[in-house]
C-alpha positions as CSV (number, residue, x, y, z in Angstrom):
1,M,0.0,0.0,0.0
2,F,1.2,3.5,-0.9
3,L,0.1,6.8,0.5
4,H,0.2,10.0,-1.6
5,R,-0.4,13.6,-0.5
6,I,-1.4,15.8,-3.4
7,H,-2.6,19.4,-3.7
8,L,-4.8,20.8,-6.4
9,D,-4.4,24.2,-8.0
10,L,-7.5,26.3,-7.6
11,R,-6.5,28.4,-10.6
12,C,-7.3,25.3,-12.8
13,R,-10.9,25.2,-13.9
14,E,-11.0,21.4,-14.0
15,A,-9.6,21.3,-10.4
16,R,-12.4,23.6,-9.2
17,R,-15.0,21.4,-11.0
18,D,-13.6,18.2,-9.4
19,L,-13.5,19.8,-5.9
20,S,-17.2,20.7,-6.3
21,D,-18.3,17.1,-7.3
22,P,-16.7,14.1,-5.6
23,Y,-17.7,11.7,-8.4
24,Q,-15.9,13.9,-10.9
25,L,-12.8,14.0,-8.6
26,H,-12.9,10.2,-8.3
27,S,-13.1,9.8,-12.1
28,T,-10.2,12.2,-12.6
29,L,-8.0,10.3,-10.0
30,C,-8.9,7.0,-11.8
31,R,-6.9,8.2,-14.9
32,A,-3.7,8.1,-12.8
33,F,-4.2,4.4,-12.2
34,S,-5.3,3.1,-15.6
35,V,-4.4,3.4,-19.2
36,P,-6.6,5.4,-21.6
37,D,-9.9,3.8,-22.5
38,K,-9.5,1.2,-19.7
39,K,-11.5,1.1,-16.5
40,C,-9.6,1.7,-13.3
41,P,-9.2,-1.6,-11.4
42,E,-11.8,-2.0,-8.7
43,G,-10.5,-1.2,-5.3
44,E,-7.3,0.2,-6.6
45,F,-7.3,3.3,-4.5
46,L,-9.1,5.2,-1.7
47,W,-9.0,8.9,-1.2
48,R,-10.1,11.7,1.1
49,L,-10.3,15.5,0.7
50,E,-8.7,16.9,3.9
51,P,-10.2,19.8,5.8
52,E,-6.7,21.3,6.0
53,T,-4.9,23.1,3.2
54,D,-1.3,23.7,2.5
55,P,0.3,27.0,3.5
56,T,-0.7,28.6,0.2
57,G,-4.3,27.6,0.5
58,Y,-4.3,24.7,-2.0
59,P,-6.7,21.9,-1.1
60,R,-5.0,18.7,0.1
61,I,-6.1,15.2,-0.9
62,L,-4.8,11.9,0.5
63,V,-4.8,9.0,-1.9
64,Q,-4.0,5.4,-0.8
65,S,-3.3,2.9,-3.5
66,R,-2.1,-0.6,-4.3
67,T,0.3,0.7,-6.9
68,I,2.2,3.9,-7.8
69,P,0.1,6.2,-9.9
70,D,1.2,8.1,-13.0
71,W,-0.1,11.6,-12.3
72,T,0.6,12.7,-15.9
73,G,-2.2,10.3,-16.9
74,I,-4.7,12.8,-15.5
75,G,-3.9,14.8,-18.6
76,V,-5.0,18.3,-17.3
77,K,-2.3,21.0,-17.3
78,G,-2.2,22.8,-14.0
79,W,-4.6,20.4,-12.2
80,L,-1.9,19.2,-9.8
81,A,-0.2,22.0,-7.8
82,E,2.1,19.6,-5.8
83,S,2.6,15.9,-5.1
84,N,4.8,14.5,-2.4
85,P,6.8,11.3,-2.7
86,A,4.8,8.2,-2.1
87,I,5.0,6.6,1.4
88,D,5.2,2.8,1.7
89,L,2.6,2.2,4.3
90,K,3.5,-1.5,4.7
91,G,7.0,-0.5,5.9
92,R,5.9,2.7,7.7
93,L,3.2,0.9,9.8
94,K,5.2,-2.4,10.0
95,L,2.1,-4.3,8.9
96,D,3.9,-7.6,8.7
97,S,4.4,-7.5,12.5
98,L,1.1,-5.9,13.4
99,K,-0.3,-7.2,16.7
100,A,-3.4,-6.8,18.9
101,G,-2.8,-4.2,21.5
102,Q,-1.0,-1.7,19.3
103,C,-2.4,1.9,19.4
104,F,-2.7,4.3,16.5
105,R,-4.0,7.8,15.9
106,F,-6.6,7.6,13.2
107,R,-8.8,9.7,10.8
108,L,-11.8,8.5,8.9
109,R,-14.4,10.3,6.8
110,A,-17.4,8.1,6.6
111,N,-21.1,7.8,6.1
112,P,-22.6,6.8,9.5
113,C,-26.0,5.3,8.5
114,V,-28.6,2.7,9.0
115,T,-30.7,0.9,6.4
116,R,-34.4,1.0,6.8
117,N,-37.0,-0.1,4.3
118,G,-34.2,-0.5,1.8
119,K,-32.9,3.0,2.2
120,R,-29.8,4.3,3.8
121,L,-30.5,7.0,6.4
122,G,-27.7,9.2,7.8
123,L,-27.3,9.2,11.5
124,L,-27.5,12.8,12.7
125,R,-27.2,12.5,16.5
126,L,-23.7,12.5,18.0
127,E,-24.4,9.4,20.2
128,E,-25.6,7.5,17.1
129,Q,-22.5,8.6,15.1
130,E,-20.3,7.4,18.0
131,A,-22.1,4.1,18.3
132,W,-21.7,3.6,14.5
133,I,-17.9,3.9,14.6
134,A,-17.8,1.7,17.7
135,R,-19.7,-1.0,15.8
136,K,-17.4,-0.7,12.8
137,G,-14.5,-1.1,15.1
138,Q,-15.9,-4.4,16.4
139,Q,-16.3,-5.5,12.7
140,H,-12.9,-4.4,11.6
141,G,-10.6,-5.4,14.4
142,F,-10.2,-2.3,16.5
143,S,-11.6,-0.7,19.6
144,L,-12.0,2.9,20.8
145,P,-11.5,4.2,24.4
146,Q,-14.6,4.7,26.5
147,L,-15.6,8.1,27.8
148,P,-15.8,8.2,31.6
149,S,-19.5,8.2,32.8
150,F,-20.8,9.8,36.0
151,D,-24.3,8.5,35.3
152,L,-24.7,5.3,37.4
153,S,-28.2,4.5,36.2
154,E,-28.7,1.2,34.4
155,S,-30.1,3.1,31.4
156,S,-27.0,5.1,30.8
157,Q,-25.1,4.2,27.6
158,E,-21.4,3.9,27.3
159,R,-19.8,6.4,24.8
160,V,-16.5,6.2,23.0
161,N,-13.9,8.9,23.1
162,V,-13.7,10.1,19.5
163,R,-13.9,13.5,17.9
164,V,-16.7,13.9,15.4
165,S,-16.7,17.0,13.2
166,Q,-17.0,18.3,9.6
167,E,-20.6,17.2,9.1
168,Q,-21.2,17.6,5.3
169,M,-23.9,16.6,2.8
170,L,-21.8,15.5,-0.2
171,R,-23.4,15.9,-3.6
172,G,-22.3,14.4,-6.8
173,S,-23.4,13.5,-10.3
174,Q,-23.1,9.9,-11.4
175,H,-22.3,8.9,-15.0
176,S,-26.0,8.0,-15.4
177,G,-26.8,11.6,-14.7
178,N,-28.4,10.9,-11.3
179,T,-27.5,13.3,-8.5
180,V,-26.6,11.6,-5.2
181,R,-26.5,13.1,-1.8
182,V,-24.6,11.4,1.0
183,F,-24.2,12.5,4.6
184,S,-20.7,12.3,6.0
185,V,-18.7,13.1,9.1
186,L,-15.0,13.2,10.0
187,Y,-13.8,11.0,12.8
188,D,-10.5,11.6,14.6
189,G,-9.2,9.7,17.6
190,I,-7.1,6.9,19.0
191,L,-7.8,3.2,18.4
192,T,-6.4,-0.1,19.7
193,V,-6.0,-3.1,17.4
194,T,-8.0,-6.1,18.6
195,D,-7.6,-8.3,15.5
196,A,-4.6,-7.7,13.3
197,D,-5.9,-9.5,10.2
198,R,-9.2,-7.8,10.2
199,F,-7.6,-4.4,10.9
200,K,-5.2,-4.8,8.0
201,E,-8.1,-5.7,5.7
202,A,-9.9,-2.5,6.8
203,L,-6.8,-0.4,6.1
204,Q,-6.6,-1.9,2.6
205,T,-10.3,-1.9,1.6
206,G,-11.8,1.0,3.7
207,I,-14.8,1.2,5.9
208,G,-18.4,1.8,5.1
209,H,-20.2,3.1,2.0
210,G,-19.3,5.9,-0.5
211,K,-15.7,5.0,-1.4
212,A,-16.2,6.5,-4.9
213,I,-16.9,9.9,-3.3
214,G,-14.0,10.0,-1.0
215,L,-15.3,8.1,2.0
216,G,-14.0,5.1,3.9
217,L,-10.2,5.7,3.9
218,L,-8.9,4.7,7.4
219,S,-5.6,6.5,7.8
220,V,-3.5,5.8,10.9
221,A,-0.2,6.9,12.4
222,P,1.8,5.2,15.1
223,I,1.7,6.7,18.6
224,T,5.3,7.3,19.8
């Protein structure tokens, strides 16, 4: 796995278009991972538009991929303002020796939701959003620290210590012409690995829905 940090140039019309439509941005990124007239391999990369910018104000995007991209394949002059050297995550995170009990700082932009009557409904309450990431942790081999509770009643619910911010309704246009709206939030916190194999799978394939619009990338950093 490789991690890439890129910045888009807002002076480029195509870059501004892509930043306004996550489906368009995903489609543009695909061109760096495929040859012309060929579909991008499924699951080849995950990405996330970060809330932070670089010192000059250029938007920052994280891209995690199986292979090294060819950014010239995007084919738009001035689209890319800057790209940093690829980081080998397998070596950086020492994935071959990953064990239960290790702790990492993490960030995840995701679509916390439930499915009712065949429709996905975004979870808008903070407690629901926290419960969603706690359930995903159980599924994907990690746990989150619990918040201390001073409510001793039996009805009190345990809450996890995670920062939830950047609530956004993402809007994008699919190739079919349909407009899609997906609710998203940004999770930041500390996690503990409980199952190394399932955790590595989550790092590679992402968490939740909406990967084509920049959701699901679980990025982690060792705690020193």
